[in-house]
C-alpha atoms as one frame of an Amber mdcrd trajectory, in Angstrom:
protein
 -74.321   1.020-205.435 -75.466  -1.441-202.765 -74.848  -1.003-199.052 -72.747
  -3.596-197.236 -74.445  -5.086-194.161 -72.745  -7.315-191.635 -75.021  -8.877
-189.023 -73.879 -10.892-186.016 -76.383 -13.233-184.364 -75.969 -15.098-181.091
 -77.025 -18.736-181.084 -80.778 -19.273-181.313 -81.606 -15.601-181.892 -83.526
 -14.319-184.913 -82.543 -10.725-184.129 -78.946  -9.602-184.740 -76.901  -8.632
-181.711 -74.822  -6.299-183.890 -75.449  -4.767-187.309 -72.853  -2.801-189.257
 -73.974  -0.921-192.380 -71.504   0.720-194.745 -73.162   2.821-197.469 -72.171
   1.690-200.958 -71.110   5.181-201.987 -68.312   5.228-199.438 -67.559   1.509
-199.267 -64.200   1.745-201.016 -63.035   4.644-198.833 -64.462   3.083-195.661
 -62.711  -0.218-196.365 -59.379   1.570-195.979 -60.423   2.501-192.434 -61.154
  -1.064-191.342 -58.471  -2.271-188.922 -56.006  -4.804-190.309 -57.120  -7.369
-187.683 -60.697  -7.167-188.966 -59.748  -7.633-192.620 -57.519 -10.556-191.634
 -60.415 -12.099-189.690 -62.605 -11.743-192.790 -59.905 -13.377-194.914 -59.638
 -16.219-192.389 -63.337 -16.860-193.027 -62.762 -16.770-196.799 -64.249 -13.299
-197.258 -62.409 -11.050-199.728 -63.299  -7.424-198.999 -61.966  -6.222-202.364
 -64.325  -8.607-204.182 -67.254  -7.393-202.099 -66.427  -3.814-203.084 -66.415
  -4.838-206.760 -69.740  -6.652-206.332 -71.320  -3.593-204.703 -70.936  -1.780
-208.045 -73.049  -4.414-209.802 -76.731  -3.401-209.677 -77.770  -7.067-209.872
 -75.706  -8.100-206.835 -78.072  -8.073-203.864 -78.738 -10.421-201.002 -76.644
 -12.661-198.792 -73.061 -13.114-199.956 -71.675 -15.131-197.066 -73.112 -16.810
-193.991 -70.613 -18.052-191.411 -71.637 -20.231-188.471 -69.084 -20.259-185.684
 -70.170 -23.226-183.599 -67.510 -22.799-180.931 -68.636 -19.216-180.354 -72.351
 -19.956-180.853 -72.442 -17.162-183.387 -73.651 -16.630-186.936 -72.427 -13.840
-189.230 -74.234 -12.770-192.383 -72.586 -10.497-194.956 -74.973  -9.069-197.550
 -75.427  -6.340-200.124 -78.711  -4.469-199.881
């Protein structure tokens, strides 16, 4: 099972300002602990957490799933399975 990684980059930076890693083995349980505001924010960006959990069970699903550039915030978010 792949780990879920969420990286937040500030504009112009190659190094993430924040990295969140959720181990694949506990991804389903951990997703229940994510605050409702956060899951709604993901949905607003078109990111379906339930689908990511399903993908994490697929041994062939690795790499970047979603890359969101928030120009108004000068921020880039990358969601990947590793």
